[in-house]
N, CA, C and O atoms as a CHARMM CRD file, in Angstrom:
* protein
*
  384
    1    1 MET  N      8.06600   2.39500  15.68200 PROA 1      0.00000
    2    1 MET  CA     7.34100   3.01600  14.70300 PROA 1      0.00000
    3    1 MET  C      6.05200   3.70300  14.73500 PROA 1      0.00000
    4    1 MET  O      5.44400   3.63700  15.80400 PROA 1      0.00000
    5    2 ALA  N      5.65700   4.17900  14.02700 PROA 2      0.00000
    6    2 ALA  CA     4.62500   5.31500  14.00500 PROA 2      0.00000
    7    2 ALA  C      4.04500   5.16000  12.80100 PROA 2      0.00000
    8    2 ALA  O      4.84700   4.79600  11.94000 PROA 2      0.00000
    9    3 LEU  N      2.46500   5.36800  12.27600 PROA 3      0.00000
   10    3 LEU  CA     2.03900   5.20000  11.22300 PROA 3      0.00000
   11    3 LEU  C      1.48100   6.89200  10.96200 PROA 3      0.00000
   12    3 LEU  O      0.89700   7.67000  11.71600 PROA 3      0.00000
   13    4 TYR  N      1.96600   7.02700   9.52300 PROA 4      0.00000
   14    4 TYR  CA     1.46400   8.43700   9.11900 PROA 4      0.00000
   15    4 TYR  C      1.38400   8.35800   7.92600 PROA 4      0.00000
   16    4 TYR  O      2.11600   7.66400   7.22100 PROA 4      0.00000
   17    5 MET  N      0.02800   9.41500   7.36300 PROA 5      0.00000
   18    5 MET  CA    -0.69900   9.81900   6.05000 PROA 5      0.00000
   19    5 MET  C      0.26800  10.44700   5.64200 PROA 5      0.00000
   20    5 MET  O      1.15700  11.11500   6.17000 PROA 5      0.00000
   21    6 VAL  N     -0.00400  10.15900   4.62700 PROA 6      0.00000
   22    6 VAL  CA     0.72400  11.68200   3.65600 PROA 6      0.00000
   23    6 VAL  C      0.05900  11.81000   2.67600 PROA 6      0.00000
   24    6 VAL  O     -0.47100  10.87300   2.07800 PROA 6      0.00000
   25    7 HSD  N     -0.01400  13.02900   2.35800 PROA 7      0.00000
   26    7 HSD  CA    -0.90100  13.59900   1.18900 PROA 7      0.00000
   27    7 HSD  C     -0.14100  14.34700   0.58200 PROA 7      0.00000
   28    7 HSD  O      0.18900  15.34100   1.22800 PROA 7      0.00000
   29    8 TRP  N      0.58000  14.19400  -1.16200 PROA 8      0.00000
   30    8 TRP  CA     0.93600  15.04500  -1.64700 PROA 8      0.00000
   31    8 TRP  C      0.48500  15.69300  -2.70500 PROA 8      0.00000
   32    8 TRP  O     -0.30900  15.03700  -3.37900 PROA 8      0.00000
   33    9 SER  N      0.78600  17.04600  -3.17800 PROA 9      0.00000
   34    9 SER  CA    -0.10700  17.64000  -4.50200 PROA 9      0.00000
   35    9 SER  C      1.24600  17.59900  -5.61400 PROA 9      0.00000
   36    9 SER  O      2.43900  17.68100  -5.31900 PROA 9      0.00000
   37   10 LEU  N      0.79100  17.48500  -6.62200 PROA 10     0.00000
   38   10 LEU  CA     1.99900  17.58500  -7.95800 PROA 10     0.00000
   39   10 LEU  C      1.99800  18.76700  -8.11500 PROA 10     0.00000
   40   10 LEU  O      0.92400  19.35800  -8.21900 PROA 10     0.00000
   41   11 ASN  N      3.43100  19.56600  -8.18500 PROA 11     0.00000
   42   11 ASN  CA     3.33500  21.51100  -8.87800 PROA 11     0.00000
   43   11 ASN  C      2.66700  20.57400 -10.47700 PROA 11     0.00000
   44   11 ASN  O      2.75700  19.36200 -10.67600 PROA 11     0.00000
   45   12 SER  N      2.16100  21.40500 -11.21400 PROA 12     0.00000
   46   12 SER  CA     1.23900  21.30500 -12.21200 PROA 12     0.00000
   47   12 SER  C      2.24700  21.61500 -13.59900 PROA 12     0.00000
   48   12 SER  O      1.82300  21.21100 -14.68100 PROA 12     0.00000
   49   13 ASP  N      3.66400  22.37900 -13.55300 PROA 13     0.00000
   50   13 ASP  CA     4.63000  22.65200 -14.12700 PROA 13     0.00000
   51   13 ASP  C      5.83300  21.51700 -13.82400 PROA 13     0.00000
   52   13 ASP  O      6.97200  21.46500 -14.28900 PROA 13     0.00000
   53   14 THR  N      5.33000  20.85500 -13.11400 PROA 14     0.00000
   54   14 THR  CA     6.38600  19.75900 -13.11400 PROA 14     0.00000
   55   14 THR  C      6.22400  18.17300 -12.82900 PROA 14     0.00000
   56   14 THR  O      6.98800  17.26600 -12.49900 PROA 14     0.00000
   57   15 LYS  N      4.58500  18.31600 -13.17800 PROA 15     0.00000
   58   15 LYS  CA     3.63300  16.82700 -13.47700 PROA 15     0.00000
   59   15 LYS  C      4.23900  16.28500 -13.97100 PROA 15     0.00000
   60   15 LYS  O      4.34000  15.21000 -13.37900 PROA 15     0.00000
   61   16 MET  N      5.08000  16.31500 -15.19500 PROA 16     0.00000
   62   16 MET  CA     5.40900  14.92500 -16.30600 PROA 16     0.00000
   63   16 MET  C      6.34100  14.66700 -15.76300 PROA 16     0.00000
   64   16 MET  O      6.61300  13.47000 -15.86100 PROA 16     0.00000
   65   17 ASP  N      7.42900  15.58100 -14.85100 PROA 17     0.00000
   66   17 ASP  CA     9.19500  15.68700 -14.36400 PROA 17     0.00000
   67   17 ASP  C      9.02900  14.55200 -13.40600 PROA 17     0.00000
   68   17 ASP  O      9.98200  13.81800 -13.14600 PROA 17     0.00000
   69   18 ALA  N      7.76700  14.37100 -12.83800 PROA 18     0.00000
   70   18 ALA  CA     7.29400  13.48400 -11.48500 PROA 18     0.00000
   71   18 ALA  C      6.97500  11.96400 -12.28500 PROA 18     0.00000
   72   18 ALA  O      7.62500  10.95300 -12.01800 PROA 18     0.00000
   73   19 ALA  N      5.90900  11.99300 -13.26400 PROA 19     0.00000
   74   19 ALA  CA     5.91100  10.97600 -13.78500 PROA 19     0.00000
   75   19 ALA  C      6.76400  10.07900 -14.20200 PROA 19     0.00000
   76   19 ALA  O      6.48800   8.88100 -14.12900 PROA 19     0.00000
   77   20 ALA  N      8.25700  10.64800 -14.84300 PROA 20     0.00000
   78   20 ALA  CA     9.18400  10.47200 -15.91900 PROA 20     0.00000
   79   20 ALA  C      9.98800  10.05900 -14.62900 PROA 20     0.00000
   80   20 ALA  O     11.01500   9.50600 -15.02200 PROA 20     0.00000
   81   21 ASN  N      9.95100  10.09400 -13.33300 PROA 21     0.00000
   82   21 ASN  CA    10.97000   9.77500 -12.40700 PROA 21     0.00000
   83   21 ASN  C     10.29400   8.78300 -11.61500 PROA 21     0.00000
   84   21 ASN  O     11.06700   8.20300 -10.85300 PROA 21     0.00000
   85   22 PHE  N      9.24400   8.45000 -11.56000 PROA 22     0.00000
   86   22 PHE  CA     8.23100   7.86400 -10.37800 PROA 22     0.00000
   87   22 PHE  C      8.48200   6.57600 -11.87800 PROA 22     0.00000
   88   22 PHE  O      9.31400   5.67000 -11.83200 PROA 22     0.00000
   89   23 GLY  N      7.52900   6.83900 -13.08800 PROA 23     0.00000
   90   23 GLY  CA     6.98700   5.36200 -13.51100 PROA 23     0.00000
   91   23 GLY  C      8.04700   4.29600 -13.75300 PROA 23     0.00000
   92   23 GLY  O      7.84300   3.08200 -13.77000 PROA 23     0.00000
   93   24 PRO  N      9.65500   5.15900 -14.01100 PROA 24     0.00000
   94   24 PRO  CA    10.41400   3.74300 -14.09800 PROA 24     0.00000
   95   24 PRO  C     11.07100   3.32100 -13.24000 PROA 24     0.00000
   96   24 PRO  O     12.13400   2.79700 -13.57300 PROA 24     0.00000
   97   25 MET  N     10.76100   3.36900 -11.99100 PROA 25     0.00000
   98   25 MET  CA    11.17100   2.84700 -10.65500 PROA 25     0.00000
   99   25 MET  C     10.93800   1.54400 -10.38600 PROA 25     0.00000
  100   25 MET  O      9.78200   1.15600 -10.55200 PROA 25     0.00000
  101   26 THR  N     11.90800   0.62200  -9.93900 PROA 26     0.00000
  102   26 THR  CA    11.21000  -0.47300  -9.48300 PROA 26     0.00000
  103   26 THR  C     11.43300  -0.52400  -8.42300 PROA 26     0.00000
  104   26 THR  O     12.17900   0.27100  -7.85200 PROA 26     0.00000
  105   27 VAL  N     10.57500  -1.91000  -7.63200 PROA 27     0.00000
  106   27 VAL  CA    10.26800  -2.16200  -6.18400 PROA 27     0.00000
  107   27 VAL  C     12.06900  -1.78200  -5.88200 PROA 27     0.00000
  108   27 VAL  O     12.38300  -0.60600  -5.69300 PROA 27     0.00000
  109   28 GLU  N     12.72000  -2.45100  -5.87100 PROA 28     0.00000
  110   28 GLU  CA    14.71200  -1.92300  -5.43100 PROA 28     0.00000
  111   28 GLU  C     14.61100  -0.83400  -5.60700 PROA 28     0.00000
  112   28 GLU  O     15.31100  -0.44700  -4.67100 PROA 28     0.00000
  113   29 ASP  N     14.15500   0.39300  -6.27300 PROA 29     0.00000
  114   29 ASP  CA    14.63400   1.51900  -6.60400 PROA 29     0.00000
  115   29 ASP  C     13.66000   2.00300  -5.52100 PROA 29     0.00000
  116   29 ASP  O     14.28400   2.60800  -4.65000 PROA 29     0.00000
  117   30 ASP  N     12.23700   1.93600  -5.26000 PROA 30     0.00000
  118   30 ASP  CA    11.83700   2.30700  -4.42900 PROA 30     0.00000
  119   30 ASP  C     11.84800   2.02300  -2.82500 PROA 30     0.00000
  120   30 ASP  O     11.57000   2.81800  -1.92700 PROA 30     0.00000
  121   31 ASP  N     12.05600   1.32300  -2.77200 PROA 31     0.00000
  122   31 ASP  CA    12.68700   0.56100  -1.51000 PROA 31     0.00000
  123   31 ASP  C     14.09400   1.54400  -1.38900 PROA 31     0.00000
  124   31 ASP  O     14.21200   2.25900  -0.39400 PROA 31     0.00000
  125   32 ALA  N     14.86900   1.54300  -2.17000 PROA 32     0.00000
  126   32 ALA  CA    16.15900   2.08400  -1.46400 PROA 32     0.00000
  127   32 ALA  C     15.50100   4.08400  -1.64700 PROA 32     0.00000
  128   32 ALA  O     16.25800   4.96800  -1.24600 PROA 32     0.00000
  129   33 ASP  N     14.34100   4.40000  -2.16300 PROA 33     0.00000
  130   33 ASP  CA    14.37300   5.89200  -2.27500 PROA 33     0.00000
  131   33 ASP  C     13.78500   6.19300  -0.67200 PROA 33     0.00000
  132   33 ASP  O     13.94700   7.27100  -0.09900 PROA 33     0.00000
  133   34 SER  N     13.01300   4.91600  -0.03200 PROA 34     0.00000
  134   34 SER  CA    12.25700   5.53000   1.03700 PROA 34     0.00000
  135   34 SER  C     13.05400   4.87100   2.64500 PROA 34     0.00000
  136   34 SER  O     12.77800   4.97900   3.83900 PROA 34     0.00000
  137   35 GLY  N     14.14800   4.17300   1.84400 PROA 35     0.00000
  138   35 GLY  CA    15.27400   4.17500   3.14100 PROA 35     0.00000
  139   35 GLY  C     14.25700   3.72800   4.34700 PROA 35     0.00000
  140   35 GLY  O     13.31800   3.00300   4.01500 PROA 35     0.00000
  141   36 ASP  N     14.35400   4.03600   5.46200 PROA 36     0.00000
  142   36 ASP  CA    13.97000   3.24400   6.74600 PROA 36     0.00000
  143   36 ASP  C     12.06300   2.98000   6.57600 PROA 36     0.00000
  144   36 ASP  O     11.36500   2.17900   7.19800 PROA 36     0.00000
  145   37 VAL  N     11.70300   3.85800   5.64400 PROA 37     0.00000
  146   37 VAL  CA    10.26000   4.31300   5.79400 PROA 37     0.00000
  147   37 VAL  C      9.22800   2.72500   5.14800 PROA 37     0.00000
  148   37 VAL  O      9.31000   2.24500   4.01800 PROA 37     0.00000
  149   38 ASP  N      8.47200   2.30400   6.12300 PROA 38     0.00000
  150   38 ASP  CA     7.66300   0.69600   4.98700 PROA 38     0.00000
  151   38 ASP  C      6.56100   1.50400   4.94300 PROA 38     0.00000
  152   38 ASP  O      6.17000   2.42400   5.66000 PROA 38     0.00000
  153   39 MET  N      5.94600   0.73500   3.50600 PROA 39     0.00000
  154   39 MET  CA     5.02200   1.83200   3.01400 PROA 39     0.00000
  155   39 MET  C      4.05100   0.57100   2.58700 PROA 39     0.00000
  156   39 MET  O      4.14000  -0.32500   1.74700 PROA 39     0.00000
  157   40 ILE  N      2.90900   1.01000   3.75500 PROA 40     0.00000
  158   40 ILE  CA     2.05900   0.18500   3.63400 PROA 40     0.00000
  159   40 ILE  C      1.33000   0.05700   2.25400 PROA 40     0.00000
  160   40 ILE  O      1.53800  -0.81600   1.41200 PROA 40     0.00000
  161   41 GLY  N      0.27900   1.27600   2.16800 PROA 41     0.00000
  162   41 GLY  CA    -0.25200   1.52500   0.97500 PROA 41     0.00000
  163   41 GLY  C     -0.05300   2.85100   0.01100 PROA 41     0.00000
  164   41 GLY  O     -0.05900   3.85000   0.73100 PROA 41     0.00000
  165   42 ARG  N      0.06800   3.08400  -0.94800 PROA 42     0.00000
  166   42 ARG  CA     0.10400   4.35700  -1.55600 PROA 42     0.00000
  167   42 ARG  C     -1.19500   4.44400  -2.80700 PROA 42     0.00000
  168   42 ARG  O     -1.33700   3.50000  -3.58500 PROA 42     0.00000
  169   43 TRP  N     -1.63500   5.05000  -2.84300 PROA 43     0.00000
  170   43 TRP  CA    -2.59100   5.82700  -4.02700 PROA 43     0.00000
  171   43 TRP  C     -2.51900   6.97800  -4.79400 PROA 43     0.00000
  172   43 TRP  O     -2.18800   8.01600  -4.22200 PROA 43     0.00000
  173   44 HSD  N     -2.70400   6.99000  -5.68000 PROA 44     0.00000
  174   44 HSD  CA    -2.45200   8.09100  -6.80700 PROA 44     0.00000
  175   44 HSD  C     -3.82200   8.64900  -7.27700 PROA 44     0.00000
  176   44 HSD  O     -4.80000   7.90500  -7.36000 PROA 44     0.00000
  177   45 ASP  N     -3.88300  10.03900  -7.60000 PROA 45     0.00000
  178   45 ASP  CA    -4.76100  10.75600  -8.53200 PROA 45     0.00000
  179   45 ASP  C     -4.09200  11.83100  -9.30000 PROA 45     0.00000
  180   45 ASP  O     -3.96800  13.03300  -9.06700 PROA 45     0.00000
  181   46 PHE  N     -3.68200  11.05600 -10.30900 PROA 46     0.00000
  182   46 PHE  CA    -2.32300  11.70000 -11.34600 PROA 46     0.00000
  183   46 PHE  C     -3.30500  12.53700 -12.27900 PROA 46     0.00000
  184   46 PHE  O     -2.57500  13.18600 -13.02700 PROA 46     0.00000
  185   47 ALA  N     -4.32900  12.74400 -12.49700 PROA 47     0.00000
  186   47 ALA  CA    -5.06800  13.63800 -13.31200 PROA 47     0.00000
  187   47 ALA  C     -5.67500  14.82900 -12.39300 PROA 47     0.00000
  188   47 ALA  O     -5.88500  15.88800 -12.98400 PROA 47     0.00000
  189   48 GLY  N     -5.95800  14.77400 -11.10900 PROA 48     0.00000
  190   48 GLY  CA    -5.92100  15.18200  -9.82000 PROA 48     0.00000
  191   48 GLY  C     -4.80300  16.18200  -9.38200 PROA 48     0.00000
  192   48 GLY  O     -4.81200  17.28400  -8.83200 PROA 48     0.00000
  193   49 GLU  N     -4.07600  15.55000  -9.73600 PROA 49     0.00000
  194   49 GLU  CA    -2.42200  15.23500  -9.25400 PROA 49     0.00000
  195   49 GLU  C     -2.02000  15.92900  -7.56900 PROA 49     0.00000
  196   49 GLU  O     -1.23100  16.77300  -7.14400 PROA 49     0.00000
  197   50 GLN  N     -3.00600  15.06800  -7.00700 PROA 50     0.00000
  198   50 GLN  CA    -2.71500  14.69700  -5.56700 PROA 50     0.00000
  199   50 GLN  C     -2.61600  12.70800  -5.26200 PROA 50     0.00000
  200   50 GLN  O     -3.07100  11.72300  -5.84500 PROA 50     0.00000
  201   51 GLY  N     -1.99300  12.88200  -4.36700 PROA 51     0.00000
  202   51 GLY  CA    -1.82200  11.09900  -3.97300 PROA 51     0.00000
  203   51 GLY  C     -1.74900  11.46500  -2.27000 PROA 51     0.00000
  204   51 GLY  O     -1.49200  12.44600  -1.57300 PROA 51     0.00000
  205   52 TRP  N     -2.16800   9.94800  -2.07000 PROA 52     0.00000
  206   52 TRP  CA    -1.94500   9.21700  -0.25200 PROA 52     0.00000
  207   52 TRP  C     -1.03200   7.93100  -0.07000 PROA 52     0.00000
  208   52 TRP  O     -0.89100   6.97500  -0.83400 PROA 52     0.00000
  209   53 ALA  N     -0.43000   8.19700   1.21400 PROA 53     0.00000
  210   53 ALA  CA     0.41100   7.15900   1.55500 PROA 53     0.00000
  211   53 ALA  C     -0.06900   6.65000   3.04000 PROA 53     0.00000
  212   53 ALA  O     -0.43800   7.42200   3.92500 PROA 53     0.00000
  213   54 ILE  N     -0.00800   5.33700   3.15700 PROA 54     0.00000
  214   54 ILE  CA     0.26600   5.20100   4.64200 PROA 54     0.00000
  215   54 ILE  C      1.07500   4.40500   4.90700 PROA 54     0.00000
  216   54 ILE  O      1.16000   3.22000   4.58500 PROA 54     0.00000
  217   55 CYS  N      1.98400   5.30900   5.77600 PROA 55     0.00000
  218   55 CYS  CA     3.39900   4.48200   5.99900 PROA 55     0.00000
  219   55 CYS  C      3.79400   4.30000   7.31600 PROA 55     0.00000
  220   55 CYS  O      3.34300   5.10300   8.13300 PROA 55     0.00000
  221   56 ASP  N      4.63900   3.30200   7.75800 PROA 56     0.00000
  222   56 ASP  CA     5.28900   2.86000   8.83400 PROA 56     0.00000
  223   56 ASP  C      6.55100   3.36300   8.82900 PROA 56     0.00000
  224   56 ASP  O      7.28100   3.10600   7.87200 PROA 56     0.00000
  225   57 SER  N      6.98900   4.12400   9.84800 PROA 57     0.00000
  226   57 SER  CA     8.20900   4.49000  10.13500 PROA 57     0.00000
  227   57 SER  C      8.92400   4.96400  11.50000 PROA 57     0.00000
  228   57 SER  O      8.10400   5.32200  12.34700 PROA 57     0.00000
  229   58 PRO  N     10.11800   5.03600  11.85300 PROA 58     0.00000
  230   58 PRO  CA    10.79800   4.88000  13.00100 PROA 58     0.00000
  231   58 PRO  C     10.74900   6.10400  13.62400 PROA 58     0.00000
  232   58 PRO  O     10.59000   6.17300  14.84300 PROA 58     0.00000
  233   59 THR  N     10.88600   7.22200  12.82700 PROA 59     0.00000
  234   59 THR  CA    10.71700   8.56500  12.84600 PROA 59     0.00000
  235   59 THR  C     10.02900   9.01600  11.79300 PROA 59     0.00000
  236   59 THR  O      9.85100   8.59000  10.65200 PROA 59     0.00000
  237   60 VAL  N      9.53300  10.33200  12.62500 PROA 60     0.00000
  238   60 VAL  CA     9.14900  11.75600  11.58300 PROA 60     0.00000
  239   60 VAL  C     10.03400  11.90700  10.39100 PROA 60     0.00000
  240   60 VAL  O      9.75000  12.00300   9.19700 PROA 60     0.00000
  241   61 THR  N     11.62100  11.90400  11.25800 PROA 61     0.00000
  242   61 THR  CA    12.89300  12.51700  10.54700 PROA 61     0.00000
  243   61 THR  C     12.36700  11.62300   9.06400 PROA 61     0.00000
  244   61 THR  O     11.85600  12.05400   8.03100 PROA 61     0.00000
  245   62 ASP  N     12.69600  10.38500   9.42900 PROA 62     0.00000
  246   62 ASP  CA    13.31300   9.06800   8.39100 PROA 62     0.00000
  247   62 ASP  C     12.05800   9.54300   6.85600 PROA 62     0.00000
  248   62 ASP  O     12.19900   9.49600   5.63400 PROA 62     0.00000
  249   63 LEU  N     10.76800  10.02000   7.87600 PROA 63     0.00000
  250   63 LEU  CA     9.71100  10.18800   6.42500 PROA 63     0.00000
  251   63 LEU  C     10.30300  11.20800   5.78600 PROA 63     0.00000
  252   63 LEU  O     10.70200  11.05000   4.63200 PROA 63     0.00000
  253   64 GLN  N     10.46200  12.55700   6.52900 PROA 64     0.00000
  254   64 GLN  CA    10.61300  13.79000   5.64000 PROA 64     0.00000
  255   64 GLN  C     11.95200  13.51300   4.85700 PROA 64     0.00000
  256   64 GLN  O     12.01600  13.96200   3.71200 PROA 64     0.00000
  257   65 ALA  N     13.14400  12.74100   5.41700 PROA 65     0.00000
  258   65 ALA  CA    13.88400  12.52100   4.18800 PROA 65     0.00000
  259   65 ALA  C     13.92900  11.85600   3.31500 PROA 65     0.00000
  260   65 ALA  O     15.02400  11.75100   2.76300 PROA 65     0.00000
  261   66 TRP  N     13.00600  11.24900   2.88500 PROA 66     0.00000
  262   66 TRP  CA    11.80500  10.27100   2.28500 PROA 66     0.00000
  263   66 TRP  C     11.67800  11.58900   1.14300 PROA 66     0.00000
  264   66 TRP  O     12.54000  11.86600   0.30800 PROA 66     0.00000
  265   67 LEU  N     10.50500  12.23700   1.32500 PROA 67     0.00000
  266   67 LEU  CA     9.89700  13.54400   0.93200 PROA 67     0.00000
  267   67 LEU  C     10.82700  14.70600   0.13600 PROA 67     0.00000
  268   67 LEU  O     10.52500  15.45100  -0.79700 PROA 67     0.00000
  269   68 PHE  N     11.88100  14.57400   0.77100 PROA 68     0.00000
  270   68 PHE  CA    12.87000  15.37300   0.24300 PROA 68     0.00000
  271   68 PHE  C     13.03900  15.20700  -0.89700 PROA 68     0.00000
  272   68 PHE  O     12.89400  16.21000  -1.59600 PROA 68     0.00000
  273   69 ASN  N     13.29500  14.31400  -1.37100 PROA 69     0.00000
  274   69 ASN  CA    13.85600  13.34900  -2.32300 PROA 69     0.00000
  275   69 ASN  C     12.99800  13.79200  -3.44200 PROA 69     0.00000
  276   69 ASN  O     13.40700  13.86700  -4.60000 PROA 69     0.00000
  277   70 TRP  N     11.90600  14.05700  -3.09900 PROA 70     0.00000
  278   70 TRP  CA    10.86300  14.47900  -4.54100 PROA 70     0.00000
  279   70 TRP  C     10.11700  15.99200  -3.70400 PROA 70     0.00000
  280   70 TRP  O      8.91000  16.01800  -3.46400 PROA 70     0.00000
  281   71 GLY  N     11.08100  17.21200  -3.32500 PROA 71     0.00000
  282   71 GLY  CA    11.11200  17.93500  -3.12200 PROA 71     0.00000
  283   71 GLY  C     10.66100  18.95800  -4.30400 PROA 71     0.00000
  284   71 GLY  O      9.77100  19.80600  -4.23600 PROA 71     0.00000
  285   72 THR  N     11.57700  18.63200  -5.49200 PROA 72     0.00000
  286   72 THR  CA    11.06600  19.96600  -6.57500 PROA 72     0.00000
  287   72 THR  C     10.15900  19.49700  -6.92000 PROA 72     0.00000
  288   72 THR  O      9.37300  20.37300  -7.28000 PROA 72     0.00000
  289   73 LEU  N      9.74700  18.48400  -7.04000 PROA 73     0.00000
  290   73 LEU  CA     8.37600  17.93100  -7.48100 PROA 73     0.00000
  291   73 LEU  C      6.98100  17.71900  -7.01400 PROA 73     0.00000
  292   73 LEU  O      6.04000  17.20700  -7.62100 PROA 73     0.00000
  293   74 ILE  N      7.02100  18.08400  -6.12800 PROA 74     0.00000
  294   74 ILE  CA     5.62300  17.79100  -4.66000 PROA 74     0.00000
  295   74 ILE  C      5.47800  18.41400  -3.17000 PROA 74     0.00000
  296   74 ILE  O      6.20400  18.21300  -2.19600 PROA 74     0.00000
  297   75 SER  N      4.59200  19.04100  -3.25700 PROA 75     0.00000
  298   75 SER  CA     4.31800  19.74000  -2.26700 PROA 75     0.00000
  299   75 SER  C      3.99100  18.19900  -1.07800 PROA 75     0.00000
  300   75 SER  O      3.69800  17.12200  -1.59600 PROA 75     0.00000
  301   76 SER  N      4.10900  18.34500   0.64700 PROA 76     0.00000
  302   76 SER  CA     3.64400  16.98200   0.95800 PROA 76     0.00000
  303   76 SER  C      3.03400  17.73100   2.71200 PROA 76     0.00000
  304   76 SER  O      3.60100  18.67800   3.25700 PROA 76     0.00000
  305   77 THR  N      1.88600  17.05400   3.24600 PROA 77     0.00000
  306   77 THR  CA     1.87500  17.23400   4.55100 PROA 77     0.00000
  307   77 THR  C      1.86400  15.25700   5.07900 PROA 77     0.00000
  308   77 THR  O      1.68200  14.20500   4.46700 PROA 77     0.00000
  309   78 ILE  N      2.20900  15.68800   6.69700 PROA 78     0.00000
  310   78 ILE  CA     2.51300  14.31100   7.25600 PROA 78     0.00000
  311   78 ILE  C      1.34500  14.59100   8.10000 PROA 78     0.00000
  312   78 ILE  O      1.01300  15.67800   8.57300 PROA 78     0.00000
  313   79 THR  N      0.72300  13.35500   8.23000 PROA 79     0.00000
  314   79 THR  CA    -0.07000  13.65300   9.80600 PROA 79     0.00000
  315   79 THR  C      0.16900  12.05200  10.14000 PROA 79     0.00000
  316   79 THR  O      0.54900  11.15700   9.38500 PROA 79     0.00000
  317   80 PRO  N     -0.25600  12.00200  11.80900 PROA 80     0.00000
  318   80 PRO  CA     0.30000  11.34000  12.18700 PROA 80     0.00000
  319   80 PRO  C     -1.15300  10.48400  12.55100 PROA 80     0.00000
  320   80 PRO  O     -2.14500  11.05300  13.00800 PROA 80     0.00000
  321   81 VAL  N     -1.10200   9.35900  12.33000 PROA 81     0.00000
  322   81 VAL  CA    -2.32000   8.46500  12.58700 PROA 81     0.00000
  323   81 VAL  C     -2.26300   7.73300  13.27800 PROA 81     0.00000
  324   81 VAL  O     -1.23900   7.58700  13.94600 PROA 81     0.00000
  325   82 GLN  N     -3.40000   6.90500  13.43100 PROA 82     0.00000
  326   82 GLN  CA    -3.47200   5.34000  14.26300 PROA 82     0.00000
  327   82 GLN  C     -4.41100   4.05000  14.12900 PROA 82     0.00000
  328   82 GLN  O     -5.56700   4.30100  13.78900 PROA 82     0.00000
  329   83 ASN  N     -4.15100   2.97400  14.30200 PROA 83     0.00000
  330   83 ASN  CA    -5.27900   1.79600  13.82800 PROA 83     0.00000
  331   83 ASN  C     -6.23600   2.14900  14.83500 PROA 83     0.00000
  332   83 ASN  O     -6.23200   3.03700  15.68700 PROA 83     0.00000
  333   84 ASP  N     -7.24000   1.05200  14.47800 PROA 84     0.00000
  334   84 ASP  CA    -8.70900   1.10500  15.71900 PROA 84     0.00000
  335   84 ASP  C     -8.22700   0.10000  16.86900 PROA 84     0.00000
  336   84 ASP  O     -8.86200   0.04800  17.92200 PROA 84     0.00000
  337   85 SER  N     -7.32800  -0.53600  16.70100 PROA 85     0.00000
  338   85 SER  CA    -6.74900  -0.93300  18.32600 PROA 85     0.00000
  339   85 SER  C     -6.00000  -0.17600  18.79700 PROA 85     0.00000
  340   85 SER  O     -5.70700  -0.49400  19.94900 PROA 85     0.00000
  341   86 GLU  N     -5.40200   0.95200  18.35100 PROA 86     0.00000
  342   86 GLU  CA    -4.08800   1.71300  18.84600 PROA 86     0.00000
  343   86 GLU  C     -5.39000   2.51400  19.73300 PROA 86     0.00000
  344   86 GLU  O     -5.51600   2.33200  20.94300 PROA 86     0.00000
  345   87 VAL  N     -6.40500   3.49600  18.87400 PROA 87     0.00000
  346   87 VAL  CA    -7.22900   4.49600  19.17000 PROA 87     0.00000
  347   87 VAL  C     -7.80800   3.63200  20.53400 PROA 87     0.00000
  348   87 VAL  O     -7.52300   3.95600  21.68700 PROA 87     0.00000
  349   88 ARG  N     -8.54500   2.64600  20.22600 PROA 88     0.00000
  350   88 ARG  CA    -9.19000   1.90300  21.84500 PROA 88     0.00000
  351   88 ARG  C     -8.21300   1.95600  22.58200 PROA 88     0.00000
  352   88 ARG  O     -8.01700   2.77600  23.47800 PROA 88     0.00000
  353   89 ALA  N     -7.15800   0.59600  22.06400 PROA 89     0.00000
  354   89 ALA  CA    -6.68800   1.00600  23.54000 PROA 89     0.00000
  355   89 ALA  C     -6.51700   2.28600  24.49700 PROA 89     0.00000
  356   89 ALA  O     -6.63800   2.23300  25.72100 PROA 89     0.00000
  357   90 MET  N     -6.25100   3.32100  23.83900 PROA 90     0.00000
  358   90 MET  CA    -6.17600   4.74700  24.03900 PROA 90     0.00000
  359   90 MET  C     -7.36800   5.08100  25.04400 PROA 90     0.00000
  360   90 MET  O     -7.41000   5.46300  26.21400 PROA 90     0.00000
  361   91 PHE  N     -8.44500   4.72700  23.94200 PROA 91     0.00000
  362   91 PHE  CA    -9.76300   5.42400  24.83800 PROA 91     0.00000
  363   91 PHE  C     -9.95100   4.67200  25.70300 PROA 91     0.00000
  364   91 PHE  O    -10.91000   5.22300  26.24300 PROA 91     0.00000
  365   92 GLN  N     -9.73200   3.66800  26.35700 PROA 92     0.00000
  366   92 GLN  CA    -9.73600   2.13500  27.43200 PROA 92     0.00000
  367   92 GLN  C     -9.37700   2.69600  28.83200 PROA 92     0.00000
  368   92 GLN  O     -9.87200   2.67200  29.95900 PROA 92     0.00000
  369   93 ALA  N     -8.35000   3.18200  28.26300 PROA 93     0.00000
  370   93 ALA  CA    -7.12100   3.04400  29.00300 PROA 93     0.00000
  371   93 ALA  C     -7.56700   4.77200  29.87500 PROA 93     0.00000
  372   93 ALA  O     -7.23600   4.86100  31.05700 PROA 93     0.00000
  373   94 LYS  N     -8.15500   5.78100  29.33400 PROA 94     0.00000
  374   94 LYS  CA    -8.23100   7.14200  29.05600 PROA 94     0.00000
  375   94 LYS  C     -9.86400   7.22100  30.03800 PROA 94     0.00000
  376   94 LYS  O    -10.03400   7.98300  30.99000 PROA 94     0.00000
  377   95 LEU  N    -10.57200   6.55600  29.67500 PROA 95     0.00000
  378   95 LEU  CA   -12.15600   6.05800  30.31000 PROA 95     0.00000
  379   95 LEU  C    -12.39700   5.27300  31.14400 PROA 95     0.00000
  380   95 LEU  O    -13.50600   5.23600  31.67700 PROA 95     0.00000
  381   96 GLY  N    -11.46100   4.49200  31.44500 PROA 96     0.00000
  382   96 GLY  CA   -11.59300   3.14200  32.74300 PROA 96     0.00000
  383   96 GLY  C    -12.16400   2.27300  32.01500 PROA 96     0.00000
  384   96 GLY  O    -12.45600   1.17200  32.48200 PROA 96     0.00000
């Protein structure tokens, strides 16, 4: 599994549609929607029409499949990220 940061922007003309779709979702709905992607945390700035999530996913394809479900309502970017221990281990291996 790999960590990814997702940033999304709401389209102004479909912002309320996104709210209407997301608002009534249950935890079970959210789990079904995200598939094999494990949500670590998600933060919303509805007024600013954007949000962020940190996810653990087996592949970037799994993550893209989840975001595809929201493709008519949001624009998104995916950035691979690492936690402190992963980066330190890489630095130590490279620097000796």
